[in-house]
C-alpha positions in Angstrom: -22.5 -1.5 -14.9 -21.7 -5.2 -14.7 -18.0 -4.5 -14.0 -15.9 -2.0 -12.1 -12.6 -0.7 -13.4 -9.9 -0.1 -10.7 -6.5 1.5 -10.6 -4.5 0.9 -7.5 -1.1 2.4 -6.6 1.2 1.5 -3.8 4.3 3.6 -2.8 6.7 3.8 0.1 7.4 7.5 0.6 10.7 6.8 2.5 9.7 9.2 5.4 10.4 12.3 3.3 8.2 15.2 2.2 6.8 14.5 -1.2 6.5 16.7 -4.2 2.9 17.8 -5.1 4.0 18.2 -8.7 5.3 14.6 -8.9 2.1 13.2 -7.4 0.1 15.3 -9.8 2.1 13.8 -12.7 1.8 10.3 -11.4 -2.0 10.7 -10.9 -2.3 12.0 -14.5 -0.8 8.8 -15.8 -3.3 6.8 -13.8 -6.2 8.7 -15.5 -4.8 8.6 -19.0 -6.3 5.9 -21.3 -5.6 4.7 -24.7 -9.1 4.5 -26.2 -7.9 2.9 -29.4 -7.3 -0.1 -27.3 -10.6 0.2 -25.5 -9.0 0.9 -22.1 -11.7 2.2 -19.7 -11.5 5.1 -17.4 -11.0 3.8 -13.9 -14.2 4.0 -11.7 -12.1 3.8 -8.5 -8.6 5.1 -7.8 -6.8 3.7 -4.7 -3.5 5.2 -3.3 -1.8 3.1 -0.6 1.1 4.8 1.0 3.7 3.7 3.5 6.3 5.6 5.5 4.6 8.9 4.8 6.4 10.7 7.6 9.4 10.2 9.9 9.0 8.0 12.9 8.9 10.8 15.3 5.9 12.4 13.6 4.1 9.2 12.9 4.3 8.1 16.6 2.2 11.1 17.5 -0.1 10.7 14.4 1.2 14.1 13.3 1.6 13.5 9.6 -0.7 16.1 8.1 2.2 18.3 6.8 3.5 15.2 4.9 0.0 14.2 3.6 -0.8 17.7 2.4 1.4 17.9 -0.8 0.3 14.3 -1.7 -3.3 15.3 -1.4 -2.8 18.5 -3.3 -1.0 16.7 -6.2 -3.8 14.1 -6.5 -6.5 16.7 -6.3 -4.9 18.9 -8.9 -4.7 16.1 -11.3 -8.3 15.1 -10.7 -9.5 18.7 -11.2 -7.6 19.2 -14.4 -8.9 15.9 -15.8 -12.5 16.8 -14.9 -12.2 20.2 -16.7 -11.0 18.5 -19.9 -14.0 16.1 -20.0 -13.3 14.6 -23.5 -16.5 13.6 -25.2 -15.1 10.2 -26.1 -15.0 8.6 -22.6 -16.4 5.1 -22.3 -18.3 3.9 -19.2 -18.6 0.3 -18.1 -21.4 -0.5 -20.6 -19.7 1.2 -23.5 -21.7 4.4 -23.3 -20.2 7.8 -23.8 -20.1 9.8 -20.6 -18.3 12.7 -18.9 -16.1 12.1 -16.0 -16.2 13.7 -12.5 -13.4 12.4 -10.3 -13.5 13.3 -6.6 -11.2 12.4 -3.7 -13.9 10.9 -1.4 -12.1 9.2 1.6 -8.8 9.2 3.4 -7.6 7.2 6.4 -4.2 7.3 8.1 -2.6 5.7 11.2 1.0 5.9 12.2 2.9 6.4 8.9 0.4 4.6 6.7 -2.2 6.3 4.6 -5.0 5.2 2.2 -6.7 7.6 -0.2 -9.7 6.8 -2.4 -11.0 8.7 -5.4 -14.0 7.7 -7.5 -15.6 8.7 -10.8 -18.9 10.0 -9.4 -20.4 9.8 -12.8 -20.3 6.0 -12.7 -20.2 5.0 -9.0 -21.5 6.4 -5.7 -20.0 5.9 -2.2 -22.7 4.8 0.2 -21.0 3.6 3.3 -17.4 3.4 4.6 -15.8 2.0 7.7 -12.1 2.3 8.8 -9.7 -0.1 10.5 -6.0 -0.2 11.5 -3.6 -2.7 12.9 -0.2 -2.5 14.6 2.5 -5.2 14.3 5.8 -3.3 14.8 8.2 -3.7 17.7 6.3 -3.8 21.0 3.1 -3.7 18.9 3.9 -0.2 17.8 2.8 1.4 14.5 6.3 1.2 13.0 4.7 -1.7 11.0 1.1 -2.5 10.4 -1.9 -1.7 8.1 -4.8 0.7 7.6 -7.9 -0.3 5.7 -11.3 0.9 4.5 -14.5 -1.2 3.8 -16.6 0.6 1.2 -20.1 0.1 -0.2 -20.4 1.4 -3.8 -23.5 1.8 -5.9 -23.8 1.9 -9.6 -25.1 5.3 -10.7 -26.8 3.7 -13.8 -28.8 1.4 -11.6 -27.9 -1.7 -13.7 -26.0 -3.6 -10.9 -26.4 -4.3 -7.2 -24.3 -2.6 -4.5 -20.8 -4.0 -4.1 -18.6 -4.1 -1.0 -14.8 -3.5 -1.1 -12.1 -4.1 1.4 -9.0 -2.0 0.6 -5.9 -2.4 2.8 -2.4 -0.9 2.6 0.3 -2.5 4.8 4.0 -2.3 5.8 5.5 -5.6 6.9 8.7 -6.5 8.6 11.9 -5.6 6.7 15.3 -7.2 6.0 16.5 -10.5 4.5 16.7 -14.0 6.1 14.4 -16.9 7.1 13.6 -15.3 10.5 12.3 -12.1 8.8 10.4 -14.1 6.2 8.6 -15.8 9.1 8.0 -12.4 10.7 6.4 -11.1 7.5 4.1 -14.1 7.4 3.2 -13.6 11.0 2.5 -9.9 10.4 -0.1 -10.8 7.8 -1.8 -13.2 10.2 -1.8 -10.4 12.8 -3.3 -7.9 10.4 -5.8 -10.3 9.0 -7.3 -10.9 12.4 -7.0 -7.5 14.0 -8.5 -5.2 11.3 -11.8 -4.4 12.9 -14.4 -2.7 10.6 -17.2 -2.8 13.2 -19.2 -5.3 11.2 -18.1 -8.5 12.9 -15.5 -9.3 10.2 -11.7 -8.8 10.0 -9.9 -8.8 6.6 -12.0 -11.7 5.1 -15.7 -11.0 4.6 -18.0 -13.1 2.4 -18.8 -11.5 -0.9 -16.4 -8.5 -0.5 -13.8 -7.6 -3.1 -10.5 -7.5 -1.2 -7.2 -5.9 -2.1 -4.1 -6.1 0.1 -1.2 -4.0 -1.0 1.9 -2.1 0.2 5.5 -2.5 1.1 5.2 -6.1 2.0 9.0 -6.3 2.1 9.3 -9.9 0.7 12.8 -10.3 -0.7 14.6 -12.0 -3.6 16.5 -15.0 -2.4 19.1 -15.0 -5.2 22.0 -12.6 -5.6 24.6 -11.6 -3.1 24.4 -12.3 0.6 23.8 -9.2 2.8 27.3 -9.6 4.2 28.8 -9.0 0.7 30.6 -5.7 0.2 28.2 -2.9 -0.4 30.5 -1.6 -3.2 29.4 -4.4 -5.6 27.3 -3.0 -8.4 27.2 -5.6 -11.1 23.9 -6.1 -13.0 24.4 -9.9 -12.5 23.4 -9.3 -8.9 19.9 -8.0 -9.9 17.3 -10.9 -9.9 15.4 -11.1 -13.1 13.0 -14.0 -12.6 10.5 -13.6 -9.7 9.1 -17.1 -10.2 12.5 -18.4 -9.1 13.7 -16.0 -6.5 10.8 -14.1 -5.0 9.8 -15.1 -1.4 6.1 -13.9 -1.7 5.4 -16.0 -4.8 6.7 -19.0 -3.0 4.5 -18.2 0.0 1.5 -17.8 -2.3 2.3 -21.1 -4.0 2.6 -23.0 -0.7 -0.8 -21.6 0.3 -0.1 -21.6 4.0 -0.5 -17.8 4.2 -2.5 -15.3 2.2 -5.2 -17.9 1.6 -7.4 -17.1 -1.4 -5.0 -14.2 -2.4 -3.2 -14.1 -5.7 -1.2 -11.6 -7.8 -1.0 -10.6 -11.4 2.1 -11.7 -13.2 5.2 -9.6 -12.4 6.9 -8.3 -15.6 8.8 -5.4 -14.0 12.2 -5.1 -12.4 12.7 -5.1 -8.6 11.3 -2.0 -7.0 13.7 -1.7 -4.1 16.4 -0.6 -3.1 17.3 2.4 -5.3 19.9 5.1 -4.7 18.2 8.5 -4.4 17.8 10.1 -7.8 20.7 12.0 -9.3 19.6 14.7 -11.7 21.9 16.3 -14.2 21.2 19.1 -16.7 21.7 17.8 -20.2 23.1 21.2 -21.1 24.1 24.3 -19.4 21.3 26.3 -20.8 18.7 27.8 -18.5 15.6 25.6 -18.3 17.4 22.7 -19.9 15.6 19.3 -19.5 17.0 17.2 -16.7 18.1 13.7 -17.3 17.4 11.1 -14.6 19.6 8.3 -13.5 18.4 5.6 -11.1 20.6 2.7 -9.8 20.2 0.0 -7.2 21.8 0.4 -3.8 23.5 -3.0 -3.3 23.4 -2.7 0.5 20.2 -4.7 0.0 19.4 -7.4 -2.6 17.2 -5.7 -5.2 13.7 -7.1 -4.5 10.0 -6.9 -5.4 9.0 -5.4 -2.1 6.0 -3.4 -3.3 3.1 -5.5 -4.2 -0.7 -5.6 -4.9 -2.6 -8.8 -4.0 -6.3 -9.5 -4.5 -8.8 -12.1 -3.5 -9.2 -14.8 -6.2 -11.8 -14.2 -8.9 -11.3 -17.5 -10.8 -10.5 -15.8 -14.1 -13.4 -13.4 -14.0 -11.1 -10.4 -13.7 -9.7 -8.7 -16.7 -6.1 -7.3 -16.3 -5.1 -4.2 -18.1 -1.6 -3.8 -16.6 0.6 -4.5 -13.5 3.7 -2.3 -13.8 6.1 -0.2 -11.8 6.4 3.5 -12.4 9.4 5.8 -12.2 7.6 9.1 -12.0 8.2 9.8 -8.3 11.9 10.3 -7.5 12.1 11.0 -3.7 12.3 7.4 -2.4 14.5 4.3 -2.5 11.3 2.5 -3.7 9.3 3.1 -6.9 5.5 3.0 -7.2 3.7 -0.1 -8.4 0.3 0.2 -10.3 -2.3 -2.4 -10.9 -5.2 -1.7 -13.4 -7.9 -4.3 -13.7 -11.6 -4.7 -14.3 -13.6 -7.0 -12.0 -17.3 -8.1 -11.9 -19.5 -6.0 -9.7 -20.7 -9.0 -7.8 -17.9 -11.2 -6.5 -18.5 -14.9 -6.7 -17.3 -17.1 -3.8 -14.6 -19.6 -4.5 -13.5 -22.8 -2.8 -9.9 -23.6 -1.9 -8.3 -26.6 -0.1 -7.2 -26.8 3.5 -3.8 -28.4 4.3 -4.1 -32.1 3.7 -7.2 -31.8 1.6 -7.8 -31.8 -2.1 -9.7 -29.2 -4.0 -12.4 -31.8 -4.6 -13.0 -32.6 -1.0 -12.5 -29.2 0.5 -15.5 -27.1 1.5 -13.5 -24.1 2.5 -15.4 -21.1 1.3 -15.1 -17.4 2.4 -17.3 -18.2 5.4 -14.8 -20.9 6.4 -11.9 -18.4 6.0 -13.6 -16.0 8.4 -13.4 -18.8 10.9 -9.7 -19.3 10.2 -9.1 -15.5 10.5 -11.6 -14.4 13.1 -11.4 -11.1 14.9 -8.7 -11.3 17.6 -10.5 -11.0 20.9 -7.5 -9.2 22.4 -7.2 -6.6 19.7 -8.3 -3.9 22.1 -5.6 -4.7 24.5 -3.0 -4.9 21.7 -4.2 -1.4 20.5 -3.7 0.0 24.0 -0.2 -1.5 24.3 0.6 -0.2 20.8 -0.5 3.3 21.6 1.7 3.2 24.7 4.7 1.9 22.7 4.2 4.7 20.1 4.2 7.2 22.9 7.4 5.8 24.5 9.2 5.7 21.1 8.0 9.2 20.1 9.0 10.8 23.4 12.4 9.0 23.4 13.0 10.4 19.9 11.8 13.8 20.8 14.0 14.1 23.9 17.0 12.5 22.3 17.1 13.8 18.7 15.5 17.3 18.6 17.1 20.5 20.0 14.0 21.5 21.9 13.7 18.0 23.3 17.3 18.0 24.5 16.7 21.3 26.1 13.7 20.1 28.0 15.5 16.9 28.9 18.4 18.8 30.3 16.2 21.1 32.2 14.3 18.1 33.7 17.6 16.4 34.6 18.9 19.5 36.3 15.7 19.8 38.4 15.9 16.2 39.4 19.6 16.4 40.4 18.9 19.6 42.3 16.1 18.0 44.2 18.3 15.0 45.1 21.0 17.3 46.3 18.6 19.3 48.5 16.9 16.2 50.0 
């Protein structure tokens, strides 16, 4: 297998409990292929999720009840697909083979989660390491990233092992130059504080690297945030990301996200939508529901949800980079990237500021020097854990009935003690 086929999905869950049925339907579309166009079955499926749970639950890393329906939906789709096992599947070398998809790894921190499934008929997971980074207020996990570094082997024995760095992130929100700078700073923080216990942060020589999530970069055209929220004209929806998208401008400037690029965007902005309104097309029982989605103009519609990858110098083969409207619970919609990449990733050279491509010797090894592991990452993690605890307890005592009861009881005891002494 000289190439690996990937399918990556990023989705902001909007802090609400997801539908297992909707995630099953979404996963089924990721597995479906049109073999008349020679589209391969993906060897690796990656699900990058943000805002999986409310802030209160995520501050205490208590998001299992929110992950459970997502996991169930994905697993149901994988199981059903395995049972079908059409005889006309193509592997990476054009051979006919059965498929056997399995959810093999999962990693979460705060309200972020990363789930990996592989076709065990074509690839095998050998090693995995985990990392997380905080860059929210007071270094909390309100914003940050989680990642995995995998070593995959070719089950056919025709290619060497390959290493993969997969990261899902949630960066600073809101419009304006100050928040754009904060998003760029968030990437720098994440790129130097993801510790995979191998001496490298985000950048590692020879590793395939994908960075995806609700990166929160905004469109710079359209209305000002101060404009009335009642405006709903389609003229306020940006249509050309090459002109209006902040992230494409950042990638073009090359000061941040060095060696990262993105497939061409051909889909409409993925944020901010009003929550779905469903209406029965007729009054009959079991009638099919029609769906209506519209933008919420309290925010400029923007391409917030993105999937970036380390440059392959045209060795990658894109299948599609599209948005999907199959999950209806969020003010975001999922974005899916399908591509095929070489098993062995060739190193590339890019220019430092003030240099030309001809004179620059900046390779991946040089990038690891530009983005070294932060020596204070342990301290930052400790501070972040403390911040999460403070935020979580403040929300518990101030917003839940049981918390208010305990807070009132504690306050009564303190006041009684003061009165007595």
